[in-house]
C-alpha positions, 0 to 999 in steps of 0.5 A: 500499499503506497501513501495514497493508499494509507491516507485512508488508514491515516487514523490507526498507524497499529492497522498498517500490515508494514508498521505491524510486520517491521515492528515484528521482525524487530523483535526478533532482530532485537532479541539476536542482537542483544544476545550477541552483544552482551554473549560476545562482551563477556565471552571476550571479556574473560578470554583477554582478561579485560583487555581494553584493545581486543574489548575495543576490537568487538565495536570496530567490528561491529560499525567499521563495516557500517563505514565502509558499506553504507555508501554502496548499500544505500545506492543498491537500496535505491536500485533494489525492491526493498522486500526482498532485499531485506529478506535476504540480508536477514537470511544470508545474516542467518547463515553467516552466524551458523558458519561462525557457531561452526568454527566456533565450535572446531576453530579459534575463539576469535573467529567470534568477531565474524558474525558480527562483522558480516551482520553489520556489512548486511545491514546496510543493505536492509537498513536503507530499505527499511527507510525506502518502505517506511516512507512509501507505506507511512503517512508523512504525518504519521512519520514521526510518531511512527519513528517514536513507536520504533524508538520505544521497542530499542527502549524495551530491550535496552532494558531487557537486552543486556540481562538477557544477553548475560544471562544467556551466556552464563547459563548456555554458554557462547556457543547456544548464544551465537545460535538463537542469534542466528535463529532470531535473524531466520525468523526475521526474514520470515515474518517479512514474507508478510508484507506486501509484494514490491512494487515493480518499476515500469520498463520506462522508469528503470535506471539507465545509470551506473552505480557510479554515478548513482552514488555521486548523484547522492552527494549532489542531492545531499549537498543541495539540501541546507538541511541535510548539509548540516545534518551531516556536519552534526553527524560527523561531530558527534560521531567523534564523541560517540565512538569515543565513550562507546567502548568505555562504559565497561570501564567506567562500571570497573574503575569509577564504579569499582563494580564488577563489570556484570553491573554494566547491564544495570546501567544499559537497564536504566537507560533503556526505562528512560528511553521507553519513557522519553519515546512515549512522551515524544510521541504525544508531542510529535505535531508541536516540535520540530525534529531538529529542535528535537535532535539538538535539545537530545545532543545538548543533554546528552552531552552533560550527562556524557561529561557528568558520568566521566566524573561521577565516582556515585552509583546513584548520580551515575543511574540518575545521568544514564536515565536522564541520557535515556529519557532524551536519547529518543530524542536524537534518533527520532529527529534525525530519522524524521529529518531524513524521510521529510527531506528526502524524495522516495527515490534518494532515500537510500542514497542520502541515508547512505551519505550521511551515516558514513559521516557519523560511523566514520568518526565513530569508528576511527575514535572508537580504534583509538579509544583503547589506546586513549583509555591508557594515555589519559585519565577516563574524566577527561576523555568523557569531558571532551567527549561532552564538549564535542557533543555539545558542539554538534547541537551548536551546529544545527541552530540555523536549520532550526526555522526550516520546514519541509515541502508540504507536498509529501512526494517531493517532486523536486526536494533539493529546490524546494529545501534551498527555497526554504 
């Protein structure tokens, strides 16, 4: 069902078959992802005796492929049929996980990194396709609400996911935990068959340009848009801040709070509970606040909380900062996704996502790669303080686009020129 078709069903987002299917699929994916994240984290921590470089490598193999393949994945998402792309990516992710399981049983434990590496690559082809389907099947007036509901689901797993992953590892071992991940990806692929068939383009609409030209078109499209250019700069700066602290949360727990590594799950559970409340709150305000304001507000609060968590040696204070950070984090995710969808034509959604995501991921991967070395060179307090300042700079960059409004035409025949005329 297209946007036009959804207009008649505008009153209830949950009656949208596409949205129902995406939610179910995401539940399965979140189960696999959280079991993977924490089972592998606990496993590598035990195998390397909490080596910072080995722990940082977990995040590098997760996010480096995002930087490398996001450009290509976004371009192909605009060329390929989105439903078919998502199903194939989930199937291939499941197969790769089972291959890793076999090598883990009969080979070296270091192959555990491969499970994260392959699924991260495939996600760069499936994620832009999901965004494209959102553009097709969700009414423009419901985009921000839909993203808020989607974010609330992720927040639920922020609460339950860490405990689920740690429990799976300690009770069933790394092999069974990896098997759960593979089954979750496989079931997600099967669920996606519920979606209506992809609309195949007419022959006259088929692309005659090559992939290199389409990649260049994506960059030009972003460059023409004042809003997307600013969003790209914000992405890059935020990536520096997030990448610096992404791998160091474990050391906040063990060094600043003096707790065992398993205590990390409680920080994330508090953060996830707050994210759920924040997502619900934002759903009631979606039509009252512009997405760029949501994004700037979320980043400003996050900057303060990041710096505070670095200084804190108090468990109650750190948990409070985690709660506040989680409460406003949906502002960042919802603001980003809504801005991309509002300011991008349907035929360019994949490429715009492919251009902007690496600006964030590239900076994040660089800093994650350096995080282990930074940790050995500088105090944890200084690292977190600088990261907070960098995040605040990213929020300030958004000020020039506060008053910009998207093209009221949801199909946007010439989004680039509409943006520049604001």
